[in-house]
N, C-alpha and C positions, 0 to 999 in steps of 0.2 A: 667040679667046673662052674663057672660062675656065669651068670646072664648079664653081663654087661653089654650095652649097645652104645654105639658111637652118638654123641650128642649132637651131631651134624646130620648125618645120613641114615643113623637109626641101624647099621650093619653091626654085626659083632666085633667086639673088640678083643683083640689077643696079645697078651703081653703082661707087663706090670700090672699090679692089683690097683695101682692108683690111675692107670692110664684111662682116659675120658675120650678118645678120639682113635679111629681106625688108621689115619694117616696125616701127616704133615698138612696135607691139602685140606681136608675137613678141620683140623684145629684152626689154621688161618681162615678160612671161611666162616667159620663159626665166630672167631675172634673178631673178624672184620665187622660181621652184621652188629654184634653185641656194642662195638665202639664206634660205630659209623657217625652217630652224631658229634660225638665228642672230636672224633678224628677229623670230621668236616670243618669243626668250627676252629680248630687249631691250624689246619692246613690252609684255610682262607683268611685267618687272620696273619698268618705267616708271609703269606702272598701278598697281602696288603701292606705289610711291613717292608718286604722286599720290595715292593714298588716304591714306597716313599723313599727309601734309602737310595734307590737308584736315582730317582728325581732330583734330591739332595745331591750326590755324587755328580752327576752330570751338569748340575748348574753352578757349583762350587768347585772349580779346579784349581783356584789358588789358596783355599784355605780359610778364606773370608770373602765374601761377595755379598753385595745388596741386591734382591730382587723384589719384584712386587708380589703380593700375596696373589694377586690374578695371575701370574706367571706360575706360580706354583699350582693353583686352582685348576688352570687350563691344561695342564699337564697331568691332573687326576691325582693330587695331592692329597691324601684325607688327613685334614689337621685335627681329627679325634684321636688319631692313632700314633701314639709314641710310645718308646720304650723306658724312658727315663726324663725327670725333670731336674732341672739344677737352678736355685735361686741363688742370686749373688747378695753381698752385703747390702748393696745398695737397693734392692728389691726387683731386680730385673731377672725374670723366669727363662730360661733358655730349655726348650722342648727338644729331646734327643732322638733320635732312631740310630740305636747303636752308637757309633762315634760320630756321625753325622748330626748337626743342630741347626736350630733356627731362633731367632729372637725377634719378636715382632716389635716393629719401630712405627714411628707415626708415620701418617699420610700412606697407611696401607702398604709400608714397605717390609721387609724380613732381611735380618742379618742372617746370611748362612755360615756356619763355622764347622770346623773341623776339629776335635779333639784328638791329640795325639796319645 
């Protein structure tokens, strides 16, 4: 008989020799603690991306719309967070959040576009 104990609750572990936890609950609890900072970063980033996407989708109902940067900013749009960039041959850079994007124009305006 071996003296293996659960990594989470320190109770004896019964079963396979490579088993580290006494239950699924302890395994999940342990892994959630280990990955907490990493998972929080990903969750928070995804939430901000989702918010950016929602803002662009609500404002760009026709597939191409001009709006002020101020309008995006006032709705909570985070200009630092995008999923991809596309630079045209003429040097214009489109900033995308999934399939919704924007191009910075003159006079603090943005052209919102939807990629098909």
